[in-house]
SELO-945812 format. One record per residue: residue in one letter; residue number from 1; x, z, y of N, C-alpha, C, O in turn. Coordinates in Angstrom, 1 decimal, padded with zeros to 4 digits. Example, Ala and Ser with C-alpha at 12.3 -4.5 7.8 and 13.67 -1.06 7.14 Angstrom:
! residues 2
  residuo  num     nc1     nc3     nc2    cac1    cac3    cac2     cc1     cc3     cc2     oc1     oc3     oc2
        A    1   013.2   007.8  -005.7   012.3   007.8  -004.5   013.2   007.8  -003.3   014.2   008.5  -003.3
        S    2   012.8   007.1  -002.2   013.7   007.1  -001.1   012.9   007.9   000.0   013.4   008.0   001.1
This chain:
! residues 97
  residuo  num     nc1     nc3     nc2    cac1    cac3    cac2     cc1     cc3     cc2     oc1     oc3     oc2
        M    1   000.8   000.0  -001.2   000.0   000.0   000.0   000.9   000.0   001.3   000.7  -000.8   002.2
        Y    2   001.9   000.9   001.3   002.8   001.0   002.4   003.5  -000.4   002.7   003.5  -000.8   003.8
        F    3   004.0  -001.0   001.7   004.7  -002.2   001.8   003.8  -003.4   002.3   004.2  -004.2   003.1
        W    4   002.6  -003.4   001.8   001.6  -004.4   002.2   001.2  -004.2   003.7   001.2  -005.1   004.5
        L    5   000.9  -002.9   004.0   000.4  -002.7   005.4   001.6  -002.8   006.4   001.3  -003.0   007.6
        S    6   002.8  -002.6   006.0   003.9  -002.7   007.0   004.5  -004.1   007.0   005.6  -004.4   007.6
        S    7   004.0  -005.1   006.2   004.5  -006.5   006.2   004.2  -007.1   007.6   003.2  -006.8   008.2
        P    8   005.0  -008.1   008.0   004.8  -008.7   009.3   003.4  -009.3   009.5   002.8  -009.1   010.6
        P    9   002.8  -010.0   008.6   001.4  -010.5   008.8   000.4  -009.4   009.0  -000.5  -009.5   009.8
        M   10   000.5  -008.3   008.2  -000.5  -007.2   008.3  -000.2  -006.5   009.6  -001.2  -006.0   010.3
        M   11   001.0  -006.3   010.1   001.3  -005.6   011.3   000.7  -006.4   012.5   000.1  -005.8   013.4
        A   12   000.8  -007.7   012.4   000.2  -008.6   013.5  -001.3  -008.5   013.5  -001.9  -008.4   014.5
        E   13  -001.9  -008.5   012.3  -003.3  -008.3   012.2  -003.8  -007.0   012.7  -004.8  -006.9   013.5
        M   14  -003.1  -005.9   012.4  -003.5  -004.6   012.9  -003.3  -004.5   014.5  -004.1  -003.9   015.2
        R   15  -002.3  -005.2   015.0  -002.1  -005.2   016.5  -003.3  -006.0   017.1  -003.8  -005.6   018.1
        R   16  -003.7  -007.1   016.4  -004.8  -007.9   016.9  -006.1  -007.1   016.9  -006.9  -007.2   017.8
        L   17  -006.3  -006.2   015.9  -007.5  -005.5   015.7  -007.5  -004.2   016.6  -008.5  -003.5   016.7
        G   18  -006.3  -003.8   017.1  -006.2  -002.5   017.8  -007.0  -002.5   019.1  -007.6  -003.5   019.5
        T   19  -007.0  -001.3   019.6  -007.8  -001.0   020.8  -007.1  -001.5   022.1  -007.8  -001.7   023.1
        G   20  -005.8  -001.6   022.0  -005.0  -001.9   023.2  -004.8  -000.7   024.2  -004.4  -000.9   025.3
        A   21  -005.2   000.5   023.7  -005.1   001.7   024.5  -003.6   002.1   024.5  -002.8   001.6   023.8
        A   22  -003.3   003.1   025.4  -001.9   003.6   025.5  -001.5   004.2   024.2  -000.3   004.2   023.8
        I   23  -002.4   004.9   023.5  -002.2   005.4   022.2  -002.9   004.5   021.2  -004.1   004.5   021.1
        P   24  -002.0   003.7   020.5  -002.6   002.7   019.6  -003.5   003.2   018.5  -003.3   004.3   018.0
        G   25  -004.5   002.5   018.2  -005.5   002.9   017.2  -006.3   001.7   016.8  -006.5   000.8   017.5
        I   26  -006.9   001.8   015.6  -007.8   000.8   015.1  -009.1   001.4   014.8  -009.2   002.4   014.0
        P   27  -010.1   000.9   015.5  -011.5   001.5   015.2  -011.9   001.3   013.7  -011.5   000.3   013.1
        R   28  -012.6   002.2   013.2  -013.0   002.2   011.8  -013.7   000.9   011.4  -013.4   000.4   010.3
        R   29  -014.5   000.4   012.3  -015.2  -000.9   012.0  -014.3  -002.0   011.8  -014.5  -002.9   011.0
        N   30  -013.1  -002.0   012.5  -012.1  -003.0   012.3  -011.2  -002.7   011.1  -010.7  -003.7   010.5
        L   31  -011.0  -001.5   010.9  -010.1  -001.1   009.8  -010.6  -001.6   008.4  -009.9  -002.0   007.6
        V   32  -011.9  -001.5   008.2  -012.5  -002.0   007.0  -012.5  -003.5   006.8  -012.8  -004.0   005.7
        T   33  -012.1  -004.2   007.8  -012.0  -005.7   007.7  -010.7  -006.1   007.2  -010.5  -007.3   006.9
        I   34  -009.7  -005.2   007.2  -008.3  -005.6   006.8  -008.3  -005.9   005.3  -008.8  -005.1   004.5
        P   35  -007.8  -007.1   004.9  -007.8  -007.4   003.5  -006.8  -006.5   002.7  -005.8  -006.1   003.2
        L   36  -007.2  -006.1   001.6  -006.4  -005.2   000.7  -006.1  -005.9  -000.6  -007.1  -006.3  -001.3
        L   37  -004.9  -006.0  -000.9  -004.5  -006.6  -002.2  -004.5  -005.5  -003.3  -003.9  -004.4  -003.1
        I   38  -005.1  -005.8  -004.4  -005.1  -004.8  -005.5  -004.5  -005.6  -006.7  -005.0  -006.4  -007.3
        P   39  -003.2  -005.2  -006.9  -002.5  -005.9  -008.0  -003.0  -005.5  -009.4  -003.6  -004.4  -009.5
        S   40  -002.7  -006.3  -010.3  -003.0  -006.0  -011.7  -002.1  -004.9  -012.2  -001.0  -004.6  -011.5
        D   41  -002.4  -004.2  -013.3  -001.5  -003.1  -013.8  -000.1  -003.6  -014.1   000.9  -003.0  -013.8
        S   42   000.0  -004.8  -014.6   001.3  -005.4  -015.0   002.1  -005.7  -013.7   003.3  -005.5  -013.7
        E   43   001.4  -006.2  -012.7   002.1  -006.5  -011.4   002.6  -005.2  -010.8   003.7  -005.1  -010.2
        L   44   001.7  -004.2  -010.8   002.1  -002.9  -010.2   003.2  -002.3  -010.9   004.1  -001.7  -010.3
        E   45   003.2  -002.4  -012.3   004.3  -001.8  -013.1   005.6  -002.6  -012.8   006.7  -001.9  -012.7
        S   46   005.5  -003.9  -012.7   006.7  -004.7  -012.4   007.3  -004.3  -011.0   008.5  -004.2  -010.8
        F   47   006.4  -004.2  -010.0   006.8  -003.9  -008.7   007.5  -002.5  -008.7   008.5  -002.2  -008.0
        Q   48   006.8  -001.5  -009.3   007.3  -000.2  -009.4   008.7  -000.1  -010.0   009.5   000.7  -009.6
        S   49   009.0  -000.9  -011.0   010.3  -000.9  -011.7   011.4  -001.3  -010.7   012.5  -000.9  -010.9
        V   50   011.0  -002.2  -009.8   012.0  -002.7  -008.8   012.1  -001.8  -007.6   013.1  -001.3  -007.1
        A   51   010.9  -001.5  -007.0   010.8  -000.7  -005.8   011.1   000.8  -005.9   011.6   001.4  -005.0
        G   52   010.7   001.3  -007.1   010.8   002.8  -007.3   012.2   003.3  -007.1   012.4   004.2  -006.3
        P   53   013.2   002.7  -007.7   014.6   003.2  -007.5   015.1   003.0  -006.1   015.8   003.8  -005.5
        V   54   014.6   002.0  -005.4   015.0   001.7  -004.0   014.4   002.8  -003.1   015.1   003.3  -002.2
        V   55   013.1   003.1  -003.3   012.5   004.1  -002.5   013.1   005.5  -002.7   013.3   006.2  -001.8
        T   56   013.4   005.8  -004.0   014.0   007.0  -004.3   015.4   007.1  -003.6   015.7   008.2  -003.1
        K   57   016.2   006.1  -003.6   017.5   006.1  -002.9   017.3   006.3  -001.4   018.1   007.0  -000.8
        I   58   016.3   005.6  -000.8   016.0   005.8   000.6   015.7   007.2   000.9   016.2   007.8   001.9
        L   59   014.9   007.8   000.1   014.5   009.2   000.4   015.7   010.2   000.2   015.9   011.1   001.0
        F   60   016.5   009.9  -000.8   017.7   010.7  -001.0   018.7   010.6   000.2   019.2   011.6   000.7
        N   61   018.9   009.3   000.6   019.8   009.1   001.8   019.2   009.7   003.0   020.0   010.2   003.9
        S   62   017.9   009.8   003.2   017.3   010.4   004.4   017.6   011.9   004.4   018.0   012.5   005.4
        I   63   017.5   012.5   003.2   017.7   014.0   003.1   019.2   014.2   003.4   019.6   015.2   004.1
        E   64   020.1   013.4   002.8   021.5   013.6   003.0   021.9   013.4   004.4   022.8   014.1   004.9
        S   65   021.3   012.4   005.1   021.6   012.2   006.5   021.2   013.4   007.4   021.9   013.8   008.3
        R   66   020.0   014.0   007.1   019.6   015.2   007.8   020.6   016.3   007.6   020.9   017.1   008.5
        T   67   021.1   016.5   006.3   022.0   017.5   006.0   023.3   017.3   006.8   023.8   018.3   007.4
        L   68   023.8   016.1   006.8   025.1   015.8   007.5   024.9   016.0   009.0   025.8   016.5   009.7
        A   69   023.8   015.6   009.5   023.5   015.8   011.0   023.5   017.3   011.3   024.0   017.7   012.4
        T   70   022.9   018.1   010.5   022.9   019.6   010.7   024.3   020.1   010.7   024.7   020.9   011.5
        I   71   025.1   019.7   009.7   026.5   020.2   009.6   027.2   019.7   010.9   028.0   020.5   011.5
        R   72   027.1   018.5   011.3   027.8   018.0   012.5   027.4   018.8   013.7   028.2   019.2   014.5
        D   73   026.0   019.0   013.9   025.5   019.7   015.1   026.0   021.1   015.1   026.1   021.7   016.2
        T   74   026.2   021.7   013.9   026.7   023.1   013.9   028.2   023.2   014.1   028.6   024.1   014.9
        L   75   029.0   022.3   013.6   030.4   022.4   013.6   031.0   021.8   014.9   032.0   022.4   015.5
        L   76   030.5   020.7   015.3   031.2   019.9   016.4   031.4   020.7   017.7   032.5   020.7   018.2
        P   77   030.4   021.4   018.2   030.6   022.2   019.4   031.7   023.3   019.3   032.4   023.5   020.2
        R   78   031.7   023.9   018.1   032.7   024.9   017.8   034.1   024.3   017.7   035.1   025.0   018.1
        L   79   034.2   023.1   017.1   035.5   022.5   017.0   036.0   022.0   018.4   037.2   022.2   018.7
        I   80   035.1   021.5   019.2   035.5   021.0   020.5   035.9   022.2   021.4   036.9   022.1   022.2
        S   81   035.2   023.3   021.3   035.6   024.5   022.1   036.8   025.2   021.7   037.4   026.0   022.4
        G   82   037.3   024.9   020.5   038.4   025.6   019.9   038.1   026.9   019.2   038.9   027.6   018.7
        E   83   036.8   027.2   019.2   036.3   028.4   018.5   036.5   028.3   017.0   036.7   029.4   016.3
        L   84   036.6   027.1   016.5   036.7   026.9   015.1   037.9   025.9   014.8   038.0   024.9   015.5
        R   85   038.7   026.3   013.9   039.8   025.4   013.5   039.4   024.6   012.3   038.5   024.9   011.6
        M   86   040.1   023.4   012.1   039.8   022.5   011.0   039.7   023.1   009.6   038.7   022.9   008.9
        P   87   040.7   023.9   009.2   040.6   024.5   007.9   039.3   025.4   007.7   038.7   025.5   006.7
        D   88   039.0   026.1   008.8   037.8   027.0   008.8   036.5   026.1   008.7   035.6   026.5   008.0
        A   89   036.5   025.0   009.4   035.4   024.1   009.3   035.2   023.5   007.9   034.1   023.5   007.4
        E   90   036.3   023.1   007.3   036.2   022.6   005.9   035.7   023.7   005.0   034.9   023.3   004.1
        A   91   036.1   024.9   005.2   035.6   026.0   004.3   034.1   026.2   004.5   033.3   026.4   003.5
        Q   92   033.6   026.1   005.8   032.2   026.2   006.0   031.4   025.1   005.4   030.3   025.3   004.9
        V   93   031.9   023.9   005.5   031.2   022.7   004.9   031.1   022.9   003.4   030.1   022.7   002.8
        E   94   032.2   023.4   002.8   032.2   023.6   001.3   031.1   024.6   001.0   030.4   024.5  -000.1
        M   95   031.0   025.7   001.8   030.0   026.7   001.5   028.6   026.1   001.6   027.6   026.5   000.9
        T   96   028.4   025.2   002.6   027.1   024.6   002.9   026.6   023.7   001.8   025.5   023.7   001.3
        L   97   027.6   022.9   001.3   027.3   022.0   000.2   027.2   022.7  -001.1   027.0   022.1  -002.1
């Protein structure tokens, strides 16, 4: 569903059906007119076998990115100010991971 609704043709259709307000939205009466593809079980299974691992990797990378950003935001100001030396920072990262 996500991949279908975020495809360029569907995004264009939703923009066309939108209200044009400052906060975008699609009225319910327009939402029900959007075509919905319902794949067969075999098509869905085939798609899942390809897309599943990719989506899992994306989610894992997102979590890892947030973790690294937190470590950066914690350590960088202390490293720049001299409050923390490199060996101490490495030890703190080891404890965090």
